[in-house]
One Martini backbone bead per residue (centre of mass of N, CA, C, O) as a GRO file, in nm:
protein
  106
    1UNK     BB    1  -1.779  -8.603  -2.238
    2UNK     BB    2  -2.000  -8.554  -1.979
    3UNK     BB    3  -1.983  -8.462  -1.638
    4UNK     BB    4  -2.251  -8.491  -1.434
    5UNK     BB    5  -2.135  -8.464  -1.150
    6UNK     BB    6  -1.986  -8.197  -1.195
    7UNK     BB    7  -2.232  -8.035  -1.283
    8UNK     BB    8  -2.381  -8.068  -1.014
    9UNK     BB    9  -2.167  -7.930  -0.841
   10UNK     BB   10  -2.181  -7.662  -0.991
   11UNK     BB   11  -2.473  -7.598  -0.929
   12UNK     BB   12  -2.438  -7.592  -0.625
   13UNK     BB   13  -2.229  -7.372  -0.618
   14UNK     BB   14  -2.399  -7.148  -0.759
   15UNK     BB   15  -2.616  -7.141  -0.541
   16UNK     BB   16  -2.424  -7.070  -0.308
   17UNK     BB   17  -2.305  -6.817  -0.437
   18UNK     BB   18  -2.564  -6.655  -0.447
   19UNK     BB   19  -2.603  -6.651  -0.139
   20UNK     BB   20  -2.334  -6.508  -0.074
   21UNK     BB   21  -2.387  -6.252  -0.236
   22UNK     BB   22  -2.635  -6.167  -0.076
   23UNK     BB   23  -2.484  -6.146   0.193
   24UNK     BB   24  -2.283  -5.936   0.109
   25UNK     BB   25  -2.490  -5.716   0.057
   26UNK     BB   26  -2.603  -5.708   0.348
   27UNK     BB   27  -2.328  -5.657   0.497
   28UNK     BB   28  -2.260  -5.384   0.351
   29UNK     BB   29  -2.481  -5.213   0.520
   30UNK     BB   30  -2.301  -5.254   0.744
   31UNK     BB   31  -2.098  -5.102   1.040
   32UNK     BB   32  -1.906  -5.356   1.139
   33UNK     BB   33  -1.681  -5.592   1.232
   34UNK     BB   34  -1.853  -5.845   1.174
   35UNK     BB   35  -1.928  -5.778   0.880
   36UNK     BB   36  -1.636  -5.771   0.777
   37UNK     BB   37  -1.567  -6.061   0.848
   38UNK     BB   38  -1.789  -6.189   0.676
   39UNK     BB   39  -1.703  -6.076   0.406
   40UNK     BB   40  -1.425  -6.207   0.403
   41UNK     BB   41  -1.522  -6.499   0.427
   42UNK     BB   42  -1.701  -6.514   0.174
   43UNK     BB   43  -1.485  -6.429  -0.030
   44UNK     BB   44  -1.288  -6.658   0.034
   45UNK     BB   45  -1.473  -6.890  -0.046
   46UNK     BB   46  -1.521  -6.802  -0.342
   47UNK     BB   47  -1.232  -6.800  -0.432
   48UNK     BB   48  -1.171  -7.104  -0.388
   49UNK     BB   49  -1.420  -7.241  -0.523
   50UNK     BB   50  -1.412  -7.113  -0.801
   51UNK     BB   51  -1.140  -7.237  -0.883
   52UNK     BB   52  -1.215  -7.540  -0.835
   53UNK     BB   53  -1.463  -7.514  -1.064
   54UNK     BB   54  -1.354  -7.303  -1.299
   55UNK     BB   55  -1.419  -6.994  -1.180
   56UNK     BB   56  -1.222  -6.734  -1.224
   57UNK     BB   57  -1.401  -6.482  -1.204
   58UNK     BB   58  -1.509  -6.539  -0.925
   59UNK     BB   59  -1.237  -6.550  -0.784
   60UNK     BB   60  -1.141  -6.264  -0.861
   61UNK     BB   61  -1.374  -6.099  -0.738
   62UNK     BB   62  -1.342  -6.211  -0.452
   63UNK     BB   63  -1.052  -6.109  -0.411
   64UNK     BB   64  -1.128  -5.809  -0.437
   65UNK     BB   65  -1.315  -5.803  -0.197
   66UNK     BB   66  -1.111  -5.889   0.013
   67UNK     BB   67  -0.927  -5.642  -0.027
   68UNK     BB   68  -1.141  -5.424   0.032
   69UNK     BB   69  -1.202  -5.509   0.322
   70UNK     BB   70  -0.923  -5.447   0.427
   71UNK     BB   71  -0.948  -5.143   0.375
   72UNK     BB   72  -1.193  -5.098   0.559
   73UNK     BB   73  -1.042  -5.182   0.825
   74UNK     BB   74  -0.849  -4.914   0.764
   75UNK     BB   75  -1.094  -4.676   0.692
   76UNK     BB   76  -1.195  -4.722   0.399
   77UNK     BB   77  -1.513  -4.671   0.264
   78UNK     BB   78  -1.700  -4.568   0.011
   79UNK     BB   79  -1.519  -4.652  -0.233
   80UNK     BB   80  -1.505  -4.949  -0.151
   81UNK     BB   81  -1.804  -5.016  -0.161
   82UNK     BB   82  -1.830  -4.963  -0.463
   83UNK     BB   83  -1.632  -5.178  -0.552
   84UNK     BB   84  -1.790  -5.413  -0.436
   85UNK     BB   85  -2.047  -5.369  -0.603
   86UNK     BB   86  -1.914  -5.428  -0.874
   87UNK     BB   87  -1.828  -5.722  -0.800
   88UNK     BB   88  -2.110  -5.825  -0.739
   89UNK     BB   89  -2.224  -5.782  -1.021
   90UNK     BB   90  -2.020  -5.969  -1.157
   91UNK     BB   91  -2.094  -6.223  -1.004
   92UNK     BB   92  -2.387  -6.241  -1.090
   93UNK     BB   93  -2.332  -6.261  -1.393
   94UNK     BB   94  -2.154  -6.519  -1.383
   95UNK     BB   95  -2.356  -6.704  -1.245
   96UNK     BB   96  -2.580  -6.681  -1.456
   97UNK     BB   97  -2.417  -6.771  -1.702
   98UNK     BB   98  -2.327  -7.047  -1.588
   99UNK     BB   99  -2.611  -7.162  -1.538
  100UNK     BB  100  -2.704  -7.150  -1.832
  101UNK     BB  101  -2.488  -7.337  -1.947
  102UNK     BB  102  -2.564  -7.586  -1.780
  103UNK     BB  103  -2.859  -7.603  -1.880
  104UNK     BB  104  -2.792  -7.634  -2.187
  105UNK     BB  105  -2.618  -7.910  -2.132
  106UNK     BB  106  -2.859  -8.101  -2.004
   0.00000   0.00000   0.00000
């Protein structure tokens, strides 16, 4: 039996996750302390929520972004930004795949 309430919560999470990923992308283009703080905050939220809803890949990619942001705050820039972009693409792919699966099951 499918838990429709849980599926609805997962849909809401995926919508919010997509918004967070978009904000991560926009914050990534900025080069200041506040944008790095925001990047870390968004990644941390996705890491925790993704795991809570059973989306381990989302949680893992978000954790990697969080680690990369920490490296950026220590002065390592361009290669870390590229690593974040790779994880952002992975997040988008997983969010899209998960949303399609939920829609197919509805």
